[in-house]
C-alpha positions in Angstrom: 7.3 -11.5 35.9 4.6 -14.1 35.8 3.4 -15.2 39.2 3.5 -18.9 40.2 0.3 -20.7 40.8 0.9 -20.8 44.6 1.3 -17.1 44.8 -1.5 -16.2 42.5 -4.7 -14.9 44.0 -8.1 -15.4 42.4 -9.2 -12.7 40.0 -12.9 -13.2 40.6 -13.9 -11.4 37.4 -17.5 -10.8 36.4 -18.8 -13.0 33.7 -18.9 -10.1 31.3 -15.3 -9.1 31.9 -14.0 -12.6 31.6 -16.0 -13.1 28.4 -14.6 -9.9 26.9 -11.1 -10.9 27.8 -11.6 -14.3 26.1 -13.1 -13.1 22.9 -10.7 -10.2 22.5 -7.9 -12.8 22.0 -9.7 -14.8 19.3 -8.2 -14.1 15.9 -9.8 -15.8 12.8 -7.7 -18.7 11.5 -6.5 -18.9 7.9 -8.8 -19.9 5.0 -8.9 -23.2 3.2 -10.8 -24.7 0.3 -13.1 -27.6 0.8 -15.4 -29.5 -1.6 -19.0 -28.4 -1.7 -20.2 -31.8 -0.4 -18.1 -31.5 2.7 -18.6 -27.8 3.5 -21.6 -27.9 5.8 -20.9 -26.3 9.2 -17.9 -24.3 8.0 -18.0 -20.5 7.8 -17.4 -18.7 4.5 -14.0 -17.0 4.2 -15.2 -14.7 1.4 -18.4 -13.2 0.1 -20.1 -15.3 -2.6 -21.4 -13.3 -5.5 -23.5 -14.7 -8.3 -22.2 -14.7 -11.9 -25.3 -16.3 -13.4 -28.9 -15.6 -14.0 -31.3 -18.1 -12.4 -33.7 -19.1 -13.6 -32.0 -18.5 -16.9 -35.3 -18.0 -18.7 -38.9 -17.2 -17.9 -40.4 -20.6 -16.8 -43.7 -22.1 -15.9 -44.8 -22.3 -12.3 -47.1 -25.3 -13.0 -48.3 -27.8 -15.5 -50.7 -26.3 -17.9 -50.9 -24.2 -21.1 -48.8 -21.3 -22.1 -51.0 -18.7 -23.7 -51.5 -15.0 -24.4 -53.6 -13.3 -21.7 -55.6 -11.5 -24.3 -56.7 -14.8 -25.7 -58.3 -16.1 -22.5 -59.9 -12.9 -21.0 -63.6 -13.6 -20.2 -63.3 -17.4 -20.3 -65.7 -19.2 -18.0 -67.3 -22.6 -17.7 -70.4 -21.3 -19.5 -68.4 -19.5 -22.2 -65.1 -21.4 -22.8 -62.5 -20.2 -25.3 -60.9 -22.7 -27.6 -57.2 -22.4 -28.6 -55.1 -24.4 -31.0 -52.4 -26.5 -29.2 -49.3 -26.3 -31.4 -46.8 -28.4 -29.4 -45.5 -29.4 -25.9 -42.6 -28.0 -23.9 -41.0 -29.9 -21.1 -38.3 -28.8 -18.5 -35.0 -28.8 -20.4 -36.6 -28.3 -23.8 -35.9 -25.2 -25.8 -38.8 -22.7 -25.7 -39.4 -22.9 -29.4 -41.3 -20.6 -31.7 -43.4 -17.6 -30.7 -46.9 -18.3 -29.5 -49.3 -16.5 -31.9 -52.8 -15.2 -31.3 -55.2 -18.1 -30.8 -52.5 -20.6 -29.9 -51.5 -22.5 -26.8 -48.5 -24.6 -25.9 -48.8 -27.6 -23.5 -46.1 -26.8 -20.8 -44.7 -28.6 -17.8 -43.5 -27.1 -14.5 -40.0 -25.5 -14.9 -40.1 -25.5 -18.7 -39.2 -22.3 -20.5 -42.2 -20.2 -21.4 -42.2 -19.6 -25.2 -41.9 -16.1 -26.5 -45.3 -14.4 -27.0 -46.9 -16.2 -24.0 -47.4 -14.3 -20.8 -49.7 -16.7 -18.8 -49.9 -20.4 -17.9 -53.4 -21.7 -17.5 -53.6 -24.6 -15.0 -54.8 -27.9 -16.4 -57.9 -28.0 -14.1 -59.2 -24.8 -15.7 -59.3 -26.6 -19.2 -60.8 -29.6 -20.8 -57.2 -31.1 -21.0 -57.5 -31.3 -24.8 -60.7 -33.2 -24.9 -60.4 -32.8 -28.6 -57.0 -33.6 -30.0 -55.2 -30.5 -31.2 -57.1 -27.9 -29.2 -57.9 -27.0 -25.6 -60.9 -25.3 -24.1 -60.0 -22.7 -21.4 -62.8 -22.4 -18.9 -61.5 -19.8 -16.5 -59.4 -16.6 -16.9 -58.1 -16.4 -13.4 -54.6 -17.3 -14.5 -54.3 -14.5 -17.1 -50.8 -13.0 -16.7 -50.0 -15.4 -13.9 -47.8 -18.5 -13.2 -44.8 -17.3 -15.2 -41.6 -17.2 -13.1 -39.3 -14.5 -14.6 -35.7 -15.1 -15.5 -33.4 -13.9 -12.7 -36.0 -14.2 -10.0 -33.7 -16.3 -7.9 -30.3 -14.7 -8.6 -28.6 -12.3 -11.0 -25.0 -11.5 -11.9 -23.4 -9.3 -9.3 -25.9 -10.2 -6.5 -24.5 -11.0 -3.1 -25.7 -14.5 -2.3 -23.9 -15.3 1.0 -21.7 -13.0 3.1 -18.3 -13.8 4.6 -18.8 -15.5 8.0 -22.1 -17.2 7.0 -22.3 -20.6 8.6 -23.0 -23.1 5.8 -26.2 -25.1 6.3 -27.9 -27.6 3.9 -29.9 -24.7 2.5 -26.8 -22.6 1.8 -25.2 -25.6 0.2 -28.1 -25.6 -2.3 -27.4 -21.9 -3.0 -23.7 -22.6 -3.7 -24.5 -25.5 -5.9 -27.0 -23.3 -7.9 -24.2 -20.7 -8.2 -21.9 -23.3 -9.7 -19.4 -23.7 -6.9 -17.6 -27.0 -6.6 -14.9 -25.8 -4.1 -15.8 -23.5 -1.3 -13.4 -21.0 0.4 -14.0 -21.4 4.2 -12.3 -20.5 7.4 -10.2 -23.3 8.9 -11.9 -24.7 12.0 -9.9 -24.7 15.2 -8.2 -27.9 16.3 -8.9 -28.4 20.1 -6.8 -30.7 22.3 -8.9 -32.0 25.2 -7.1 -33.3 28.3 -9.1 -34.7 31.3 -7.2 -35.2 34.5 -7.6 -37.1 37.7 -6.5 -40.4 39.3 -10.2 -41.2 40.0 -11.3 -41.2 36.3 -11.9 -44.3 34.4 -12.2 -44.8 30.6 -14.8 -47.2 29.2 -12.3 -50.1 29.1 -12.0 -49.8 32.9 -15.7 -49.3 33.7 -15.6 -52.3 36.0 -13.9 -50.1 38.5 -16.9 -47.8 38.4 -19.3 -50.6 39.1 -17.0 -51.7 42.0 -17.0 -48.2 43.5 -13.3 -47.7 42.7 -13.5 -44.8 40.3 -15.8 -42.5 38.4 -16.4 -42.5 34.6 -14.7 -39.9 32.4 -17.9 -38.3 31.0 -16.2 -34.9 30.5 -13.8 -36.1 27.7 -16.5 -37.4 25.4 -18.9 -34.6 26.3 -16.4 -31.8 25.6 -15.2 -33.5 22.3 -18.9 -33.5 21.2 -19.3 -29.9 22.2 -16.2 -28.9 20.2 -17.5 -30.7 17.2 -20.9 -29.1 17.5 -19.2 -25.6 17.8 -17.5 -26.3 14.4 -14.1 -27.2 15.9 -12.0 -30.4 15.5 -11.6 -32.2 18.8 -8.4 -34.1 19.6 -8.7 -36.1 22.8 -5.5 -36.5 24.7 -6.9 -39.1 27.1 -6.8 -39.1 30.9 -3.7 -37.8 32.7 -2.9 -39.1 36.2 -2.4 -36.6 39.0 1.4 -36.3 38.5 3.5 -33.6 37.1 5.2 -36.0 34.7 2.0 -37.4 33.3 0.4 -34.0 32.9 3.5 -32.5 31.2 3.7 -35.4 28.8 0.1 -35.1 27.7 0.3 -31.3 27.4 3.4 -31.6 25.2 1.3 -33.8 22.8 -1.0 -30.8 22.3 1.7 -28.5 20.9 0.2 -28.3 17.4 -3.4 -27.7 18.4 -4.9 -24.3 18.0 -6.5 -24.5 21.5 -5.8 -26.6 24.6 -8.7 -27.3 27.0 -7.9 -29.0 30.3 -10.6 -30.4 32.5 -10.1 -30.7 36.3 -7.2 -29.8 38.5 -8.2 -26.1 38.3 -8.6 -25.3 42.0 -6.2 -25.1 44.9 -6.2 -28.7 46.2 -2.9 -30.5 46.8 -3.6 -32.8 43.8 -4.8 -29.9 41.5 -1.6 -29.8 39.5 -2.6 -28.6 36.1 -1.8 -24.9 36.6 1.5 -25.8 38.4 2.6 -27.8 35.4 1.5 -25.0 33.0 3.5 -22.6 35.1 6.6 -24.7 34.6 6.0 -24.5 30.8 5.8 -20.7 30.8 2.1 -20.3 31.1 0.9 -16.6 30.9 -2.4 -16.4 32.9 -5.1 -14.0 31.9 -7.5 -14.8 34.7 -8.5 -17.4 37.2 -11.9 -17.6 38.8 -15.1 -15.9 37.7 -18.0 -14.8 39.8 -20.3 -17.5 38.4 -22.0 -20.8 39.4 -21.4 -23.4 38.4 -17.8 -23.1 37.1 -16.2 -20.4 39.2 -12.6 -22.0 39.1 -12.5 -21.5 35.3 -9.2 -20.1 34.0 -7.8 -18.7 30.7 -4.3 -17.9 29.5 -1.6 -18.5 27.0 1.1 -21.1 26.6 4.2 -20.4 24.6 4.6 -22.8 21.7 7.7 -21.8 19.8 6.8 -18.6 17.8 3.2 -18.6 18.8 1.0 -18.6 21.9 -1.6 -21.3 22.4 -4.8 -20.3 24.1 -5.5 -22.5 27.2 -8.9 -22.9 28.9 -8.7 -24.6 32.3 -12.2 -25.9 33.0 -13.5 -27.3 36.3 -13.8 -31.1 36.6 -17.4 -31.3 37.7 -19.5 -32.2 34.6 -22.1 -29.4 34.9 -19.3 -26.8 35.6 -17.3 -28.0 32.5 -20.5 -27.9 30.4 -21.5 -24.4 31.5 -18.0 -22.8 31.2 -17.5 -24.3 27.8 -20.8 -22.8 26.6 -20.1 -19.4 28.1 -16.4 -19.0 27.2 -15.0 -21.7 25.0 -17.7 -22.0 22.4 -17.8 -18.3 21.3 -14.0 -18.4 21.2 -14.0 -21.3 18.8 -16.7 -19.8 16.7 -14.6 -16.6 16.3 -11.5 -18.6 15.4 -13.6 -20.4 12.8 -14.8 -17.2 11.2 -18.5 -17.5 12.1 -20.4 -14.3 11.9 -22.7 -15.5 14.7 -20.6 -16.6 17.6 -23.0 -16.5 20.6 -26.1 -18.6 21.4 -29.5 -17.1 20.8 -31.1 -15.7 24.0 -34.8 -15.5 24.6 -37.0 -14.2 27.4 -39.1 -16.8 29.2 -41.0 -17.0 32.4 -40.1 -19.0 35.4 -42.5 -21.9 36.1 -41.2 -22.3 39.7 -39.4 -20.0 42.1 -35.6 -19.9 41.7 -33.3 -19.2 44.5 -29.6 -18.0 44.0 -28.2 -17.2 47.4 -24.6 -16.3 46.6 -23.5 -13.0 45.0 -22.7 -14.7 41.7 -24.1 -15.0 38.2 -26.0 -18.3 38.1 -26.5 -20.5 35.0 -29.3 -22.9 35.7 -29.9 -25.9 33.5 -33.5 -25.7 32.2 -35.9 -27.2 29.8 -38.1 -24.8 27.8 -41.9 -25.3 27.3 -44.2 -23.4 25.1 -43.8 -21.2 22.0 -41.9 -17.9 21.5 -43.4 -15.1 23.5 -45.1 -17.4 25.8 -42.4 -19.9 26.9 -41.7 -21.0 30.4 -38.6 -22.7 31.9 -38.3 -25.6 34.3 -35.2 -26.9 36.1 -33.9 -30.2 34.6 -33.3 -31.5 38.1 -30.9 -30.8 41.0 -28.4 -28.1 40.0 -25.4 -29.7 41.7 -22.3 -29.1 39.7 -21.2 -32.8 40.0 -24.3 -34.2 38.3 -24.5 -35.2 34.7 -27.9 -36.8 34.0 -29.8 -33.5 33.7 -27.5 -32.3 30.9 -29.3 -34.6 28.4 -32.5 -32.7 29.2 -30.9 -29.2 29.1 -32.3 -27.0 26.4 -31.0 -23.8 27.8 -29.2 -22.0 30.6 -31.3 -19.5 32.6 -29.0 -16.6 33.5 -29.6 -15.1 36.9 -27.4 -12.0 37.2 -25.4 -11.0 40.2 -27.4 -9.2 42.9 -30.6 -11.1 42.1 -31.2 -13.7 44.9 -34.7 -14.7 44.0 -36.9 -15.1 41.0 -40.6 -15.8 41.6 -42.9 -17.9 39.6 -44.0 -16.0 36.5 -41.1 -13.6 36.6 -39.2 -13.0 33.3 -35.8 -14.6 32.9 -33.2 -14.6 30.1 -32.4 -18.0 28.6 -29.4 -18.9 26.5 -30.7 -21.6 24.2 -28.4 -24.7 23.9 -30.8 -26.4 21.5 -34.2 -25.5 20.2 -36.9 -26.9 22.4 
């Protein structure tokens, strides 16, 4: 029997155990087909294998003259060799007839190299046809060079991109070169985002903030942006008042979403009603509270939605706590749902530029900026690390992870940093 919120004690899991529980429940969503032009950011649902040869012919790597290497051996400024120019070949032209002994063909970059030719002499090593109909070659350094072979880029049967590859502008170019117009991708997760609290004010009520009668809802827009950056599809449910009726009504609107994320109301206060309302809807908790800072009141569980179970993340309401717990738990979950092979942020080793103190027996995630290059980078705090502060998040390039049991890091000590964005 599921325990009610009032009778449920905190789990106080380690970050690692909580993470493993979260990602073990992430099953890749179904695949869909999208147009090539709109596929950036999706993960491939299938391997993409080439069925073409690219380039389809040997082609020139530069503007110059296609020749036989044997015809230019020994050419120098003091002993130029003269060749008869028979024609010109541009990119898109057919390669034409065989280049015979003593002949040259004026050729442009990307044009097919005519049969018989095995070299392209750069223009600057010639007289550029000072006499019409012939060219003097004044250097033989390009003998057997500057010809790009057919199939150098891709060949039939070659794996171009593997399933789970996150499509970037560069990979869009690969797919276009392979002739794809529609791309099989994993469907991104739809994520319903619910912020809670009588004190919150949307932009149309910002006058209350100026008057000291409320605080701005920064979490809703921030989490929606984080969902989108993770490859998901955010669906904001707005702000729910601290009443069971308002919360239940908003949560019912999220029935079709792949994931529900609630923000605030995650602790034990009298007005922290989110889990009580979820309990009334049959919520099946996996865990509540993790040994971390900021963000210890984070929770995860499942809400029955007809024939399926909807994953529910209950994030703390303080902005830094919501930010960190999303990065640590929600983002990798969404990446797995979306079929991405790489689900976790890149981690690097840096050095602390100042002493760092973490007095409680928790894993700390400190918001930092990163200075310097790989192998010689240092980290600095983005400001006060209070969980209720938001301004430092704009300067946050990474989260320095201080593990449980480490109470002090001295200046110059090595630390592990989860990169949020490249510095």
